[in-house]
C-alpha positions in Angstrom: -10.6 -14.8 20.8 -11.8 -18.3 21.4 -11.9 -20.9 18.7 -14.8 -22.6 20.4 -16.8 -24.2 17.6 -19.7 -25.8 19.5 -22.5 -26.2 17.0 -25.5 -28.5 16.8 -24.2 -31.6 14.8 -27.0 -31.3 12.3 -26.3 -27.6 11.8 -22.6 -28.3 11.3 -23.3 -31.0 8.7 -25.8 -28.8 7.0 -23.3 -25.9 6.8 -20.5 -28.0 5.5 -22.7 -29.6 2.9 -23.7 -26.1 1.8 -20.0 -25.0 1.3 -18.6 -28.3 0.0 -17.8 -26.9 -3.4 -16.0 -23.9 -1.8 -14.1 -26.3 0.5 -12.8 -28.3 -2.5 -11.9 -25.2 -4.4 -10.0 -23.5 -1.5 -8.2 -26.8 -0.7 -6.6 -26.5 -4.1 -5.9 -22.7 -3.9 -4.5 -22.6 -0.3 -1.9 -24.4 1.8 -4.7 -26.2 3.8 -6.1 -29.7 3.5 -9.8 -30.2 3.0 -10.3 -30.8 6.7 -8.4 -27.7 7.6 -10.4 -25.6 5.2 -13.6 -27.0 6.8 -12.4 -25.9 10.3 -11.5 -22.4 8.9 -15.0 -22.1 7.6 -16.5 -23.3 10.8 -14.6 -20.6 12.6 -16.0 -18.1 10.1 -19.5 -19.5 10.6 -19.2 -19.3 14.3 -18.1 -15.6 14.1 -21.1 -15.0 11.9 -23.5 -16.6 14.3 -22.0 -14.7 17.3 -22.8 -11.4 15.4 -26.2 -10.2 16.5 -26.7 -8.2 13.3 -27.4 -11.4 11.4 -25.3 -10.4 8.3 -24.5 -12.7 5.5 -20.7 -12.1 5.9 -18.5 -11.2 8.8 -17.8 -7.4 8.9 -14.5 -5.6 8.6 -15.0 -4.7 12.3 -15.1 -8.3 13.2 -12.1 -9.0 11.0 -10.3 -6.2 12.8 -11.1 -7.8 16.2 -9.5 -11.1 14.9 -6.4 -9.1 13.9 -6.2 -7.6 17.4 -7.1 -10.5 19.6 -5.6 -13.4 17.6 -2.8 -11.9 15.5 -1.7 -9.0 17.8 -2.3 -6.3 15.1 -4.3 -3.5 16.7 -3.5 -0.3 14.8 -6.6 0.5 12.8 -4.6 2.2 10.0 -2.4 -0.8 9.5 -5.3 -3.2 9.6 -7.0 -1.1 7.0 -4.0 -1.2 4.7 -3.6 -5.0 5.2 -7.3 -5.5 4.4 -7.0 -3.4 1.3 -4.0 -5.6 0.2 -6.0 -8.8 0.9 -9.2 -7.9 -0.7 -8.8 -4.6 -2.5 -10.6 -2.9 0.4 -13.7 -2.2 -1.7 -16.3 -3.8 0.5 -17.4 -3.5 4.1 -17.5 -7.3 4.6 -15.1 -10.2 4.4 -16.0 -13.2 2.3 -15.4 -16.8 3.3 -12.8 -17.1 0.5 -10.9 -14.0 1.7 -11.0 -15.4 5.3 -9.5 -18.7 4.4 -6.9 -17.2 2.0 -5.8 -14.8 4.8 -5.3 -17.6 7.3 -3.4 -19.6 4.7 -1.1 -16.7 4.0 -0.5 -15.9 7.7 -0.1 -19.5 8.9 1.7 -21.1 5.9 2.4 -18.6 3.3 5.6 -18.9 1.2 8.2 -16.2 1.2 7.1 -15.2 -2.3 3.4 -14.9 -1.2 4.4 -12.8 1.8 6.6 -10.5 -0.3 3.7 -9.9 -2.7 1.4 -9.2 0.2 3.7 -6.8 2.1 4.4 -4.9 -1.1 0.7 -4.4 -1.7 0.3 -3.1 1.9 3.1 -0.6 1.3 2.0 0.4 -2.2 -0.5 2.9 -0.7 -1.4 4.6 -3.9 -1.5 1.4 -6.0 1.0 2.5 -8.7 3.4 -0.4 -8.1 6.1 2.1 -7.0 6.9 3.2 -3.4 8.2 6.7 -3.6 9.9 8.8 -1.0 6.7 10.6 0.0 4.9 7.3 0.4 7.7 6.1 2.7 7.3 9.2 4.8 3.6 8.3 5.4 4.4 4.6 6.1 7.2 5.3 8.5 5.4 8.1 10.4 2.9 5.5 11.5 5.7 3.4 13.0 6.8 6.2 15.4 5.3 7.5 18.6 4.9 11.2 18.0 6.9 13.3 20.4 8.6 16.2 18.6 7.4 16.4 15.1 10.6 17.9 13.7 12.9 15.4 15.3 10.8 12.5 14.1 10.7 13.9 10.5 14.5 14.1 10.4 14.8 10.6 11.8 12.4 9.3 9.1 14.3 11.1 6.4 17.5 9.5 7.5 15.8 6.1 7.6 14.5 6.6 4.1 18.0 7.4 2.8 19.2 4.2 4.4 16.4 2.1 3.0 16.8 3.5 -0.5 20.5 2.8 -0.5 19.7 -0.8 0.4 16.6 -1.5 -1.6 16.6 0.9 -4.6 18.4 -1.6 -6.9 18.0 0.4 -10.1 18.8 3.7 -8.4 15.7 5.6 -9.7 14.8 7.1 -6.4 11.8 4.8 -5.7 11.3 1.1 -4.8 9.6 -1.0 -7.5 8.3 -4.5 -6.8 11.4 -6.0 -8.4 13.6 -3.8 -6.2 11.7 -4.9 -3.1 11.6 -8.6 -4.1 15.3 -8.8 -4.9 16.3 -7.1 -1.6 14.0 -9.3 0.6 15.3 -12.5 -1.0 18.8 -11.3 -0.1 17.9 -9.8 3.3 14.6 -11.3 4.6 14.7 -9.1 7.7 13.8 -6.1 5.5 10.5 -7.6 4.5 8.5 -5.4 7.0 10.8 -2.4 6.8 7.8 0.0 6.4 5.8 -1.4 9.3 3.9 -4.5 10.3 2.1 -6.3 7.5 2.1 -9.8 8.9 1.5 -11.2 12.4 4.6 -11.9 14.4 5.9 -15.5 15.0 4.6 -15.8 18.5 1.0 -15.0 17.5 1.2 -17.3 14.4 2.6 -20.1 16.6 -0.1 -19.7 19.3 -2.9 -19.6 16.7 -1.5 -22.5 14.8 -1.4 -24.7 17.8 -5.0 -24.0 18.7 -6.1 -24.3 15.1 -4.4 -27.7 14.6 -5.9 -28.9 17.9 -9.3 -28.0 16.5 -8.5 -29.9 13.2 -7.4 -33.0 15.2 -10.7 -32.9 17.2 -12.8 -32.4 14.1 
């Protein structure tokens, strides 16, 4: 997906004036400078203009295209869970604020922010407890389905291993505190239940293009 932001200069100024308060607010809430927030919002505005339906917000479908083409996350189930974690999944559109906060998390998020995000993605019933049956659902999506019985046994073995490592209080489920403690000790386990963040290569590629746009702006 191109980050080509060609706009009429007058239109660009008009748009940035319209969102100036939002820019200042998001510069305080995210890891971006004011100029970087403006470029994030210009990308959003360009996506909006490129959508022939003339909506007020970019749609979740467009958001999914960004995940696929920019961040290399194409599985619709995973994208749906990520979106739910980012914005509670209650709407069919993506606001400017959610857009900028998502880019901030993906490009510059702290370990703590990423831990909270990943746990929300994995907490598929929203009870702040990942139980064995939830792990079965999450891990099944990580496997290519060949022989159902073989995969199920493999997943059960994996769950036993994960619980031994992550179930700190030994109650048979993974609470947020269990997960957080384990990931701080073993960061490689942060995405143990499937992809919840873009990989480093996609983050690096997008960051370079994004920062080039900031420098030009």
